[in-house]
mmCIF file of the N, C-alpha and C atoms, coordinates in Angstrom:
data_MODEL
# 
_entry.id   MODEL 
# 
loop_
_atom_site.group_PDB 
_atom_site.id 
_atom_site.type_symbol 
_atom_site.label_atom_id 
_atom_site.label_alt_id 
_atom_site.label_comp_id 
_atom_site.label_asym_id 
_atom_site.label_entity_id 
_atom_site.label_seq_id 
_atom_site.pdbx_PDB_ins_code 
_atom_site.Cartn_x 
_atom_site.Cartn_y 
_atom_site.Cartn_z 
_atom_site.occupancy 
_atom_site.B_iso_or_equiv 
_atom_site.pdbx_formal_charge 
_atom_site.auth_seq_id 
_atom_site.auth_comp_id 
_atom_site.auth_asym_id 
_atom_site.auth_atom_id 
_atom_site.pdbx_PDB_model_num 
ATOM 1   N N  . MET A 1 1  ? 16.331  33.666  20.817 1.00 0.00 ? 1  MET A N  1 
ATOM 2   C CA . MET A 1 1  ? 14.665  33.016  19.848 1.00 0.00 ? 1  MET A CA 1 
ATOM 3   C C  . MET A 1 1  ? 14.642  32.554  18.544 1.00 0.00 ? 1  MET A C  1 
ATOM 4   N N  . LYS A 1 2  ? 16.179  33.037  17.990 1.00 0.00 ? 2  LYS A N  1 
ATOM 5   C CA . LYS A 1 2  ? 16.666  33.473  16.648 1.00 0.00 ? 2  LYS A CA 1 
ATOM 6   C C  . LYS A 1 2  ? 17.120  32.028  16.336 1.00 0.00 ? 2  LYS A C  1 
ATOM 7   N N  . THR A 1 3  ? 17.761  31.355  17.041 1.00 0.00 ? 3  THR A N  1 
ATOM 8   C CA . THR A 1 3  ? 19.113  29.761  17.167 1.00 0.00 ? 3  THR A CA 1 
ATOM 9   C C  . THR A 1 3  ? 17.247  29.048  17.033 1.00 0.00 ? 3  THR A C  1 
ATOM 10  N N  . ILE A 1 4  ? 16.100  28.846  17.814 1.00 0.00 ? 4  ILE A N  1 
ATOM 11  C CA . ILE A 1 4  ? 15.100  28.267  17.696 1.00 0.00 ? 4  ILE A CA 1 
ATOM 12  C C  . ILE A 1 4  ? 14.197  28.027  16.767 1.00 0.00 ? 4  ILE A C  1 
ATOM 13  N N  . ALA A 1 5  ? 13.959  29.302  16.246 1.00 0.00 ? 5  ALA A N  1 
ATOM 14  C CA . ALA A 1 5  ? 14.069  29.173  15.097 1.00 0.00 ? 5  ALA A CA 1 
ATOM 15  C C  . ALA A 1 5  ? 15.119  28.552  13.181 1.00 0.00 ? 5  ALA A C  1 
ATOM 16  N N  . LYS A 1 6  ? 15.856  28.917  13.794 1.00 0.00 ? 6  LYS A N  1 
ATOM 17  C CA . LYS A 1 6  ? 17.297  28.332  12.817 1.00 0.00 ? 6  LYS A CA 1 
ATOM 18  C C  . LYS A 1 6  ? 17.088  26.594  12.649 1.00 0.00 ? 6  LYS A C  1 
ATOM 19  N N  . THR A 1 7  ? 16.752  26.116  13.977 1.00 0.00 ? 7  THR A N  1 
ATOM 20  C CA . THR A 1 7  ? 16.608  24.952  14.270 1.00 0.00 ? 7  THR A CA 1 
ATOM 21  C C  . THR A 1 7  ? 15.613  24.330  13.654 1.00 0.00 ? 7  THR A C  1 
ATOM 22  N N  . LYS A 1 8  ? 14.335  24.933  13.981 1.00 0.00 ? 8  LYS A N  1 
ATOM 23  C CA . LYS A 1 8  ? 12.633  24.463  13.347 1.00 0.00 ? 8  LYS A CA 1 
ATOM 24  C C  . LYS A 1 8  ? 13.467  24.162  11.395 1.00 0.00 ? 8  LYS A C  1 
ATOM 25  N N  . GLN A 1 9  ? 13.783  25.600  10.972 1.00 0.00 ? 9  GLN A N  1 
ATOM 26  C CA . GLN A 1 9  ? 14.331  25.397  9.645  1.00 0.00 ? 9  GLN A CA 1 
ATOM 27  C C  . GLN A 1 9  ? 15.323  24.366  9.651  1.00 0.00 ? 9  GLN A C  1 
ATOM 28  N N  . ALA A 1 10 ? 15.521  23.998  9.943  1.00 0.00 ? 10 ALA A N  1 
ATOM 29  C CA . ALA A 1 10 ? 16.926  23.269  9.341  1.00 0.00 ? 10 ALA A CA 1 
ATOM 30  C C  . ALA A 1 10 ? 16.239  22.145  9.452  1.00 0.00 ? 10 ALA A C  1 
ATOM 31  N N  . PHE A 1 11 ? 15.292  21.529  10.604 1.00 0.00 ? 11 PHE A N  1 
ATOM 32  C CA . PHE A 1 11 ? 14.773  20.044  11.093 1.00 0.00 ? 11 PHE A CA 1 
ATOM 33  C C  . PHE A 1 11 ? 13.232  20.259  9.746  1.00 0.00 ? 11 PHE A C  1 
ATOM 34  N N  . ARG A 1 12 ? 12.659  20.732  9.248  1.00 0.00 ? 12 ARG A N  1 
ATOM 35  C CA . ARG A 1 12 ? 12.049  21.623  8.362  1.00 0.00 ? 12 ARG A CA 1 
ATOM 36  C C  . ARG A 1 12 ? 12.409  20.718  6.832  1.00 0.00 ? 12 ARG A C  1 
ATOM 37  N N  . ASN A 1 13 ? 14.379  21.762  6.745  1.00 0.00 ? 13 ASN A N  1 
ATOM 38  C CA . ASN A 1 13 ? 14.395  21.305  5.421  1.00 0.00 ? 13 ASN A CA 1 
ATOM 39  C C  . ASN A 1 13 ? 15.044  19.665  5.843  1.00 0.00 ? 13 ASN A C  1 
ATOM 40  N N  . PHE A 1 14 ? 15.740  19.931  6.165  1.00 0.00 ? 14 PHE A N  1 
ATOM 41  C CA . PHE A 1 14 ? 15.990  18.127  6.484  1.00 0.00 ? 14 PHE A CA 1 
ATOM 42  C C  . PHE A 1 14 ? 14.834  17.378  6.279  1.00 0.00 ? 14 PHE A C  1 
ATOM 43  N N  . HIS A 1 15 ? 13.691  17.415  6.769  1.00 0.00 ? 15 HIS A N  1 
ATOM 44  C CA . HIS A 1 15 ? 12.415  16.440  6.519  1.00 0.00 ? 15 HIS A CA 1 
ATOM 45  C C  . HIS A 1 15 ? 12.273  16.423  5.192  1.00 0.00 ? 15 HIS A C  1 
ATOM 46  N N  . ARG A 1 16 ? 12.058  17.362  3.968  1.00 0.00 ? 16 ARG A N  1 
ATOM 47  C CA . ARG A 1 16 ? 11.864  17.209  3.055  1.00 0.00 ? 16 ARG A CA 1 
ATOM 48  C C  . ARG A 1 16 ? 12.447  17.831  1.601  1.00 0.00 ? 16 ARG A C  1 
ATOM 49  N N  . ASP A 1 17 ? 13.709  16.875  2.472  1.00 0.00 ? 17 ASP A N  1 
ATOM 50  C CA . ASP A 1 17 ? 14.528  17.070  1.623  1.00 0.00 ? 17 ASP A CA 1 
ATOM 51  C C  . ASP A 1 17 ? 14.531  14.896  1.230  1.00 0.00 ? 17 ASP A C  1 
ATOM 52  N N  . GLU A 1 18 ? 15.044  14.711  0.032  1.00 0.00 ? 18 GLU A N  1 
ATOM 53  C CA . GLU A 1 18 ? 14.278  12.957  -0.898 1.00 0.00 ? 18 GLU A CA 1 
ATOM 54  C C  . GLU A 1 18 ? 15.957  13.092  -0.495 1.00 0.00 ? 18 GLU A C  1 
ATOM 55  N N  . ARG A 1 19 ? 16.532  13.647  -1.273 1.00 0.00 ? 19 ARG A N  1 
ATOM 56  C CA . ARG A 1 19 ? 18.090  13.371  -1.602 1.00 0.00 ? 19 ARG A CA 1 
ATOM 57  C C  . ARG A 1 19 ? 18.504  11.900  -1.472 1.00 0.00 ? 19 ARG A C  1 
ATOM 58  N N  . GLY A 1 20 ? 18.583  10.571  -2.148 1.00 0.00 ? 20 GLY A N  1 
ATOM 59  C CA . GLY A 1 20 ? 19.279  9.437   -0.754 1.00 0.00 ? 20 GLY A CA 1 
ATOM 60  C C  . GLY A 1 20 ? 18.100  8.585   -0.593 1.00 0.00 ? 20 GLY A C  1 
ATOM 61  N N  . LEU A 1 21 ? 16.651  8.762   -0.551 1.00 0.00 ? 21 LEU A N  1 
ATOM 62  C CA . LEU A 1 21 ? 15.817  8.402   -0.192 1.00 0.00 ? 21 LEU A CA 1 
ATOM 63  C C  . LEU A 1 21 ? 15.767  6.578   -0.424 1.00 0.00 ? 21 LEU A C  1 
ATOM 64  N N  . GLU A 1 22 ? 15.782  6.424   -2.199 1.00 0.00 ? 22 GLU A N  1 
ATOM 65  C CA . GLU A 1 22 ? 15.985  5.304   -3.020 1.00 0.00 ? 22 GLU A CA 1 
ATOM 66  C C  . GLU A 1 22 ? 17.021  4.897   -1.944 1.00 0.00 ? 22 GLU A C  1 
ATOM 67  N N  . ALA A 1 23 ? 18.112  4.858   -1.809 1.00 0.00 ? 23 ALA A N  1 
ATOM 68  C CA . ALA A 1 23 ? 18.929  4.503   -1.172 1.00 0.00 ? 23 ALA A CA 1 
ATOM 69  C C  . ALA A 1 23 ? 19.307  3.739   0.038  1.00 0.00 ? 23 ALA A C  1 
ATOM 70  N N  . LEU A 1 24 ? 18.269  4.332   0.971  1.00 0.00 ? 24 LEU A N  1 
ATOM 71  C CA . LEU A 1 24 ? 17.707  4.488   2.293  1.00 0.00 ? 24 LEU A CA 1 
ATOM 72  C C  . LEU A 1 24 ? 16.985  3.001   1.748  1.00 0.00 ? 24 LEU A C  1 
ATOM 73  N N  . GLN A 1 25 ? 16.016  3.469   0.966  1.00 0.00 ? 25 GLN A N  1 
ATOM 74  C CA . GLN A 1 25 ? 14.902  2.181   1.060  1.00 0.00 ? 25 GLN A CA 1 
ATOM 75  C C  . GLN A 1 25 ? 15.444  0.789   1.063  1.00 0.00 ? 25 GLN A C  1 
ATOM 76  N N  . ILE A 1 26 ? 16.814  1.326   -0.104 1.00 0.00 ? 26 ILE A N  1 
ATOM 77  C CA . ILE A 1 26 ? 17.358  0.131   -0.320 1.00 0.00 ? 26 ILE A CA 1 
ATOM 78  C C  . ILE A 1 26 ? 18.115  -1.042  0.425  1.00 0.00 ? 26 ILE A C  1 
ATOM 79  N N  . VAL A 1 27 ? 18.653  -0.132  1.559  1.00 0.00 ? 27 VAL A N  1 
ATOM 80  C CA . VAL A 1 27 ? 19.387  -0.532  2.463  1.00 0.00 ? 27 VAL A CA 1 
ATOM 81  C C  . VAL A 1 27 ? 18.122  -1.573  3.376  1.00 0.00 ? 27 VAL A C  1 
ATOM 82  N N  . MET A 1 28 ? 17.336  -0.568  3.771  1.00 0.00 ? 28 MET A N  1 
ATOM 83  C CA . MET A 1 28 ? 16.155  -0.786  4.632  1.00 0.00 ? 28 MET A CA 1 
ATOM 84  C C  . MET A 1 28 ? 15.811  -2.553  4.033  1.00 0.00 ? 28 MET A C  1 
ATOM 85  N N  . ILE A 1 29 ? 15.250  -2.482  2.384  1.00 0.00 ? 29 ILE A N  1 
ATOM 86  C CA . ILE A 1 29 ? 14.559  -3.577  2.339  1.00 0.00 ? 29 ILE A CA 1 
ATOM 87  C C  . ILE A 1 29 ? 15.842  -4.680  2.464  1.00 0.00 ? 29 ILE A C  1 
ATOM 88  N N  . LEU A 1 30 ? 16.944  -4.498  2.542  1.00 0.00 ? 30 LEU A N  1 
ATOM 89  C CA . LEU A 1 30 ? 18.190  -5.588  2.621  1.00 0.00 ? 30 LEU A CA 1 
ATOM 90  C C  . LEU A 1 30 ? 18.447  -5.711  3.961  1.00 0.00 ? 30 LEU A C  1 
ATOM 91  N N  . GLY A 1 31 ? 17.756  -4.872  4.955  1.00 0.00 ? 31 GLY A N  1 
ATOM 92  C CA . GLY A 1 31 ? 18.512  -5.681  6.165  1.00 0.00 ? 31 GLY A CA 1 
ATOM 93  C C  . GLY A 1 31 ? 17.317  -6.065  6.079  1.00 0.00 ? 31 GLY A C  1 
ATOM 94  N N  . ILE A 1 32 ? 15.904  -6.392  5.535  1.00 0.00 ? 32 ILE A N  1 
ATOM 95  C CA . ILE A 1 32 ? 14.693  -6.477  6.276  1.00 0.00 ? 32 ILE A CA 1 
ATOM 96  C C  . ILE A 1 32 ? 14.970  -8.355  5.593  1.00 0.00 ? 32 ILE A C  1 
ATOM 97  N N  . ALA A 1 33 ? 15.536  -8.264  4.441  1.00 0.00 ? 33 ALA A N  1 
ATOM 98  C CA . ALA A 1 33 ? 16.064  -9.955  4.019  1.00 0.00 ? 33 ALA A CA 1 
ATOM 99  C C  . ALA A 1 33 ? 17.027  -10.503 5.010  1.00 0.00 ? 33 ALA A C  1 
ATOM 100 N N  . ALA A 1 34 ? 18.140  -9.892  5.468  1.00 0.00 ? 34 ALA A N  1 
ATOM 101 C CA . ALA A 1 34 ? 19.153  -10.311 6.408  1.00 0.00 ? 34 ALA A CA 1 
ATOM 102 C C  . ALA A 1 34 ? 17.864  -10.760 7.491  1.00 0.00 ? 34 ALA A C  1 
ATOM 103 N N  . VAL A 1 35 ? 17.491  -10.437 7.894  1.00 0.00 ? 35 VAL A N  1 
ATOM 104 C CA . VAL A 1 35 ? 17.027  -10.858 9.233  1.00 0.00 ? 35 VAL A CA 1 
ATOM 105 C C  . VAL A 1 35 ? 16.206  -12.068 9.205  1.00 0.00 ? 35 VAL A C  1 
ATOM 106 N N  . VAL A 1 36 ? 15.296  -11.598 7.921  1.00 0.00 ? 36 VAL A N  1 
ATOM 107 C CA . VAL A 1 36 ? 14.485  -13.415 7.007  1.00 0.00 ? 36 VAL A CA 1 
ATOM 108 C C  . VAL A 1 36 ? 15.186  -14.228 7.323  1.00 0.00 ? 36 VAL A C  1 
ATOM 109 N N  . LEU A 1 37 ? 16.490  -13.904 6.747  1.00 0.00 ? 37 LEU A N  1 
ATOM 110 C CA . LEU A 1 37 ? 17.507  -15.639 6.221  1.00 0.00 ? 37 LEU A CA 1 
ATOM 111 C C  . LEU A 1 37 ? 18.079  -16.090 7.695  1.00 0.00 ? 37 LEU A C  1 
ATOM 112 N N  . LEU A 1 38 ? 18.418  -14.572 8.723  1.00 0.00 ? 38 LEU A N  1 
ATOM 113 C CA . LEU A 1 38 ? 18.825  -15.140 9.699  1.00 0.00 ? 38 LEU A CA 1 
ATOM 114 C C  . LEU A 1 38 ? 18.196  -16.243 10.484 1.00 0.00 ? 38 LEU A C  1 
ATOM 115 N N  . PHE A 1 39 ? 17.154  -15.747 10.426 1.00 0.00 ? 39 PHE A N  1 
ATOM 116 C CA . PHE A 1 39 ? 15.803  -15.964 11.518 1.00 0.00 ? 39 PHE A CA 1 
ATOM 117 C C  . PHE A 1 39 ? 15.696  -18.316 10.666 1.00 0.00 ? 39 PHE A C  1 
ATOM 118 N N  . VAL A 1 40 ? 15.831  -17.772 9.534  1.00 0.00 ? 40 VAL A N  1 
ATOM 119 C CA . VAL A 1 40 ? 15.371  -19.410 8.901  1.00 0.00 ? 40 VAL A CA 1 
ATOM 120 C C  . VAL A 1 40 ? 16.749  -20.240 8.818  1.00 0.00 ? 40 VAL A C  1 
ATOM 121 N N  . LYS A 1 41 ? 17.729  -19.502 9.138  1.00 0.00 ? 41 LYS A N  1 
ATOM 122 C CA . LYS A 1 41 ? 19.305  -20.271 9.328  1.00 0.00 ? 41 LYS A CA 1 
ATOM 123 C C  . LYS A 1 41 ? 18.610  -20.828 10.731 1.00 0.00 ? 41 LYS A C  1 
ATOM 124 N N  . ALA A 1 42 ? 18.126  -20.003 11.763 1.00 0.00 ? 42 ALA A N  1 
ATOM 125 C CA . ALA A 1 42 ? 18.477  -20.721 12.840 1.00 0.00 ? 42 ALA A CA 1 
ATOM 126 C C  . ALA A 1 42 ? 17.396  -21.600 12.857 1.00 0.00 ? 42 ALA A C  1 
ATOM 127 N N  . LYS A 1 43 ? 16.198  -21.279 12.159 1.00 0.00 ? 43 LYS A N  1 
ATOM 128 C CA . LYS A 1 43 ? 15.064  -22.743 12.825 1.00 0.00 ? 43 LYS A CA 1 
ATOM 129 C C  . LYS A 1 43 ? 15.099  -23.254 11.568 1.00 0.00 ? 43 LYS A C  1 
ATOM 130 N N  . TRP A 1 44 ? 15.990  -23.790 10.998 1.00 0.00 ? 44 TRP A N  1 
ATOM 131 C CA . TRP A 1 44 ? 15.983  -24.609 9.316  1.00 0.00 ? 44 TRP A CA 1 
ATOM 132 C C  . TRP A 1 44 ? 15.645  -25.839 9.624  1.00 0.00 ? 44 TRP A C  1 
ATOM 133 N N  . PRO A 1 45 ? 15.539  -26.485 11.313 1.00 0.00 ? 45 PRO A N  1 
ATOM 134 C CA . PRO A 1 45 ? 14.856  -27.931 10.915 1.00 0.00 ? 45 PRO A CA 1 
ATOM 135 C C  . PRO A 1 45 ? 13.698  -27.938 10.766 1.00 0.00 ? 45 PRO A C  1 
ATOM 136 N N  . SER A 1 46 ? 13.048  -26.923 11.224 1.00 0.00 ? 46 SER A N  1 
ATOM 137 C CA . SER A 1 46 ? 11.827  -26.652 11.418 1.00 0.00 ? 46 SER A CA 1 
ATOM 138 C C  . SER A 1 46 ? 10.976  -26.239 10.676 1.00 0.00 ? 46 SER A C  1 
ATOM 139 N N  . VAL A 1 47 ? 12.371  -25.403 9.633  1.00 0.00 ? 47 VAL A N  1 
ATOM 140 C CA . VAL A 1 47 ? 11.406  -24.948 8.113  1.00 0.00 ? 47 VAL A CA 1 
ATOM 141 C C  . VAL A 1 47 ? 11.594  -26.143 7.873  1.00 0.00 ? 47 VAL A C  1 
ATOM 142 N N  . LYS A 1 48 ? 12.538  -26.754 7.535  1.00 0.00 ? 48 LYS A N  1 
ATOM 143 C CA . LYS A 1 48 ? 12.293  -27.722 6.226  1.00 0.00 ? 48 LYS A CA 1 
ATOM 144 C C  . LYS A 1 48 ? 10.794  -28.740 6.852  1.00 0.00 ? 48 LYS A C  1 
ATOM 145 N N  . ASP A 1 49 ? 10.703  -29.220 7.993  1.00 0.00 ? 49 ASP A N  1 
ATOM 146 C CA . ASP A 1 49 ? 10.096  -30.085 8.209  1.00 0.00 ? 49 ASP A CA 1 
ATOM 147 C C  . ASP A 1 49 ? 8.527   -29.248 7.614  1.00 0.00 ? 49 ASP A C  1 
ATOM 148 N N  . TRP A 1 50 ? 8.368   -28.639 7.802  1.00 0.00 ? 50 TRP A N  1 
ATOM 149 C CA . TRP A 1 50 ? 7.359   -27.477 7.269  1.00 0.00 ? 50 TRP A CA 1 
ATOM 150 C C  . TRP A 1 50 ? 7.318   -27.347 5.717  1.00 0.00 ? 50 TRP A C  1 
ATOM 151 N N  . ALA A 1 51 ? 8.376   -27.696 5.225  1.00 0.00 ? 51 ALA A N  1 
ATOM 152 C CA . ALA A 1 51 ? 8.120   -27.151 4.055  1.00 0.00 ? 51 ALA A CA 1 
ATOM 153 C C  . ALA A 1 51 ? 8.005   -28.823 3.193  1.00 0.00 ? 51 ALA A C  1 
ATOM 154 N N  . ASP A 1 52 ? 9.164   -29.757 3.785  1.00 0.00 ? 52 ASP A N  1 
ATOM 155 C CA . ASP A 1 52 ? 8.621   -30.860 3.480  1.00 0.00 ? 52 ASP A CA 1 
ATOM 156 C C  . ASP A 1 52 ? 6.969   -31.851 3.553  1.00 0.00 ? 52 ASP A C  1 
ATOM 157 N N  . THR A 1 53 ? 6.349   -31.119 5.065  1.00 0.00 ? 53 THR A N  1 
ATOM 158 C CA . THR A 1 53 ? 5.223   -31.628 5.158  1.00 0.00 ? 53 THR A CA 1 
ATOM 159 C C  . THR A 1 53 ? 4.280   -31.110 4.364  1.00 0.00 ? 53 THR A C  1 
ATOM 160 N N  . LEU A 1 54 ? 4.854   -29.725 3.602  1.00 0.00 ? 54 LEU A N  1 
ATOM 161 C CA . LEU A 1 54 ? 2.904   -28.993 3.127  1.00 0.00 ? 54 LEU A CA 1 
ATOM 162 C C  . LEU A 1 54 ? 4.210   -29.130 1.179  1.00 0.00 ? 54 LEU A C  1 
ATOM 163 N N  . ILE A 1 55 ? 5.146   -29.548 0.945  1.00 0.00 ? 55 ILE A N  1 
ATOM 164 C CA . ILE A 1 55 ? 4.950   -30.309 -0.105 1.00 0.00 ? 55 ILE A CA 1 
ATOM 165 C C  . ILE A 1 55 ? 4.638   -31.670 -0.361 1.00 0.00 ? 55 ILE A C  1 
ATOM 166 N N  . ASN A 1 56 ? 4.669   -32.704 0.628  1.00 0.00 ? 56 ASN A N  1 
ATOM 167 C CA . ASN A 1 56 ? 4.514   -34.398 0.503  1.00 0.00 ? 56 ASN A CA 1 
ATOM 168 C C  . ASN A 1 56 ? 2.359   -34.027 -0.179 1.00 0.00 ? 56 ASN A C  1 
ATOM 169 N N  . SER A 1 57 ? 2.043   -33.154 1.323  1.00 0.00 ? 57 SER A N  1 
ATOM 170 C CA . SER A 1 57 ? 0.459   -32.570 0.992  1.00 0.00 ? 57 SER A CA 1 
ATOM 171 C C  . SER A 1 57 ? 0.360   -32.330 0.036  1.00 0.00 ? 57 SER A C  1 
ATOM 172 N N  . VAL A 1 58 ? 1.087   -32.111 -0.779 1.00 0.00 ? 58 VAL A N  1 
ATOM 173 C CA . VAL A 1 58 ? 0.158   -31.322 -1.825 1.00 0.00 ? 58 VAL A CA 1 
ATOM 174 C C  . VAL A 1 58 ? 0.826   -32.354 -3.022 1.00 0.00 ? 58 VAL A C  1 
ATOM 175 N N  . THR A 1 59 ? 2.009   -32.417 -3.428 1.00 0.00 ? 59 THR A N  1 
ATOM 176 C CA . THR A 1 59 ? 1.761   -34.144 -4.324 1.00 0.00 ? 59 THR A CA 1 
ATOM 177 C C  . THR A 1 59 ? 1.283   -35.147 -4.452 1.00 0.00 ? 59 THR A C  1 
ATOM 178 N N  . SER A 1 60 ? 0.852   -35.385 -3.063 1.00 0.00 ? 60 SER A N  1 
ATOM 179 C CA . SER A 1 60 ? -0.232  -36.661 -2.632 1.00 0.00 ? 60 SER A CA 1 
ATOM 180 C C  . SER A 1 60 ? -1.213  -36.220 -2.902 1.00 0.00 ? 60 SER A C  1 
ATOM 181 N N  . PHE A 1 61 ? -2.209  -34.896 -3.363 1.00 0.00 ? 61 PHE A N  1 
ATOM 182 C CA . PHE A 1 61 ? -3.066  -35.196 -3.274 1.00 0.00 ? 61 PHE A CA 1 
ATOM 183 C C  . PHE A 1 61 ? -4.269  -35.900 -4.658 1.00 0.00 ? 61 PHE A C  1 
ATOM 184 N N  . THR A 1 62 ? -4.741  -36.352 -4.472 1.00 0.00 ? 62 THR A N  1 
ATOM 185 C CA . THR A 1 62 ? -5.742  -36.978 -5.263 1.00 0.00 ? 62 THR A CA 1 
ATOM 186 C C  . THR A 1 62 ? -7.389  -36.042 -5.525 1.00 0.00 ? 62 THR A C  1 
ATOM 187 N N  . GLU A 1 63 ? -7.520  -36.257 -6.499 1.00 0.00 ? 63 GLU A N  1 
ATOM 188 C CA . GLU A 1 63 ? -8.635  -35.553 -6.374 1.00 0.00 ? 63 GLU A CA 1 
ATOM 189 C C  . GLU A 1 63 ? -9.784  -37.000 -5.937 1.00 0.00 ? 63 GLU A C  1 
ATOM 190 N N  . GLY A 1 64 ? -10.614 -36.619 -5.124 1.00 0.00 ? 64 GLY A N  1 
ATOM 191 C CA . GLY A 1 64 ? -11.730 -37.214 -4.836 1.00 0.00 ? 64 GLY A CA 1 
ATOM 192 C C  . GLY A 1 64 ? -11.698 -37.762 -3.673 1.00 0.00 ? 64 GLY A C  1 
ATOM 193 N N  . SER A 1 65 ? -10.443 -36.985 -3.359 1.00 0.00 ? 65 SER A N  1 
ATOM 194 C CA . SER A 1 65 ? -9.754  -37.550 -1.414 1.00 0.00 ? 65 SER A CA 1 
ATOM 195 C C  . SER A 1 65 ? -10.899 -36.763 0.143  1.00 0.00 ? 65 SER A C  1 
# 
């Protein structure tokens, strides 16, 4: 029974410990950015076509049209 109490306390201490949290958050943000970049690279032709269409629609806009 004492072992279970020690284990629970160890988990509580681990959960409350915030040291290194900023570094973990930075690593997670970089990981998400990497996944987004890989997606864009894999789908580059369709992303480029979409961006070109969007840019053309904005630059060819005239007031009153």
